[in-house]
C-alpha positions as CSV (number, residue, x, y, z in Angstrom):
1,M,54.9,83.9,188.7
2,N,55.4,80.1,187.3
3,S,54.3,78.0,189.9
4,K,55.3,74.7,187.7
5,K,58.3,72.9,188.5
6,T,60.9,72.4,185.7
7,V,62.4,69.2,184.8
8,L,65.1,68.3,182.6
9,F,65.5,64.6,181.7
10,L,69.1,64.1,180.5
11,C,70.3,61.3,178.6
12,T,73.1,60.7,175.9
13,G,71.6,60.6,172.3
14,N,68.2,62.6,173.5
15,S,66.6,60.1,171.1
16,A,64.6,57.8,173.3
17,R,64.3,57.5,176.9
18,S,64.5,61.4,177.7
19,Q,62.0,62.2,175.1
20,V,59.3,59.2,176.2
21,A,60.1,60.7,179.3
22,E,59.6,64.3,178.4
23,G,56.1,63.4,176.3
24,L,54.9,61.0,179.4
25,L,55.0,63.7,182.1
26,R,53.9,66.4,180.0
27,Q,50.8,64.2,179.4
28,L,50.1,63.4,182.6
29,A,51.3,65.8,185.0
30,G,51.9,69.1,182.3
31,E,49.7,71.1,184.7
32,R,52.5,70.8,187.6
33,F,55.9,70.4,185.4
34,E,57.5,72.1,182.8
35,V,59.3,69.6,181.2
36,F,62.2,69.7,178.8
37,S,64.8,66.5,177.7
38,A,68.4,66.7,176.3
39,G,71.4,64.6,175.6
40,T,75.2,64.8,176.1
41,H,75.5,63.7,172.4
42,P,72.1,64.3,170.9
43,K,71.8,62.1,167.9
44,G,68.0,62.7,166.7
45,L,64.5,61.6,167.6
46,H,64.3,58.0,167.3
47,P,61.3,57.1,164.7
48,Q,60.2,54.3,166.9
49,T,60.0,56.6,170.0
50,I,57.6,58.5,168.0
51,V,55.4,55.1,166.9
52,A,55.4,53.9,170.4
53,M,54.4,57.1,171.9
54,E,51.8,57.5,169.1
55,D,50.4,53.7,170.1
56,I,49.4,55.5,173.9
57,G,48.0,58.5,172.2
58,I,51.3,61.1,172.9
59,D,52.4,63.0,170.1
60,V,56.2,63.6,170.2
61,S,56.7,64.2,166.6
62,R,57.2,67.6,167.1
63,Q,60.0,67.5,169.8
64,R,63.4,67.7,168.8
65,S,66.9,66.1,169.9
66,K,68.6,69.0,172.0
67,D,72.1,69.2,173.1
68,V,72.4,70.0,176.9
69,S,74.4,73.2,176.6
70,E,71.3,74.9,175.3
71,F,69.9,74.6,178.6
72,L,73.3,75.8,180.3
73,G,72.3,78.6,182.8
74,R,68.8,77.8,183.0
75,Q,67.3,77.1,186.5
76,F,65.7,73.8,186.9
77,D,63.9,72.1,190.0
78,Y,65.1,68.7,189.0
79,V,67.8,67.2,186.3
80,I,66.8,63.8,186.0
81,T,69.3,61.8,184.6
82,V,67.6,58.2,182.3
83,C,71.2,56.4,181.9
84,D,74.6,56.1,183.5
85,R,76.9,57.9,181.0
86,A,74.8,61.0,181.3
87,K,74.9,61.0,184.7
88,Q,78.3,60.9,184.6
89,Q,78.8,63.7,182.0
90,C,76.3,65.7,183.4
91,P,76.9,69.4,184.1
92,I,76.2,71.1,187.2
93,F,72.6,73.2,187.3
94,P,72.9,75.1,190.6
95,G,69.7,74.7,192.7
96,A,68.6,71.3,190.9
97,E,68.0,68.7,192.5
98,P,69.7,65.5,190.7
99,I,67.6,62.1,190.6
100,H,69.0,59.1,188.6
101,W,66.8,56.8,186.9
102,G,69.0,54.5,184.6
103,F,67.3,52.7,181.2
104,D,68.7,50.7,178.6
105,D,69.0,52.4,175.2
106,P,66.7,51.3,172.8
107,A,68.6,53.0,170.1
108,D,71.7,50.8,170.6
109,A,69.5,47.8,169.6
110,E,70.7,45.7,166.5
111,P,68.9,46.9,163.6
112,E,66.6,43.9,163.2
113,S,65.0,44.1,166.8
114,Q,64.5,48.0,166.6
115,P,60.8,47.6,165.4
116,G,60.0,45.8,168.6
117,V,62.4,47.6,170.8
118,C,60.1,50.9,171.8
119,K,56.6,49.8,172.0
120,S,53.5,50.7,174.2
121,E,51.5,48.0,175.5
122,G,48.0,49.3,176.1
123,R,46.6,52.5,175.3
124,D,45.8,54.4,178.4
125,P,48.9,55.9,179.0
126,S,48.8,55.8,182.7
127,E,48.3,52.1,182.7
128,T,50.7,50.8,180.0
129,S,54.6,50.3,179.4
130,V,56.9,51.4,177.2
131,V,59.3,48.6,176.7
132,F,62.9,49.5,176.1
133,T,65.4,46.4,175.3
134,G,64.5,44.5,178.5
135,A,63.6,47.7,180.7
136,E,60.4,48.9,180.9
137,I,59.2,52.4,181.6
138,E,55.5,52.7,183.1
139,P,54.2,56.2,182.7
140,G,52.0,56.1,185.7
141,S,55.0,54.6,187.6
142,L,56.9,57.4,186.2
143,V,54.8,60.3,187.3
144,L,54.4,58.5,190.6
145,C,58.0,58.2,191.1
146,L,58.7,62.1,190.1
147,L,55.6,63.2,192.5
148,S,56.8,61.2,195.2
149,D,60.9,62.0,194.6
150,V,59.7,65.8,194.0
151,G,56.3,66.4,195.8
């Protein structure tokens, strides 16, 4: 019997926000959670996502952009949408507790600003921030939010 809680992070493109959340939670609390991510309209893993996560010592280069349809019929304890569009288009996952955390999409930034769009600040994943076009995902806070939201 698997005692880990299952979590699906969902956004539109599954290129940055949900990928970062998947990598962070797996790294910082993987012993408690089985973590997945998907998109309602996946468009591939954004190269800056890999770079930003490498900067804080988390390798997401083997993660891939997935369509939410790959997970239909699967049981999750929590489905966490990280953008408003995905929240509106999220299919029903019976038995899952829906949680919404909205973040701006770094993949939508103008090409000339993309190198600085998705970056890490610091080296310890539990004490740094990943900055997304004016929105920050703080890894320690992400895990604390999830742990407090889902126990």
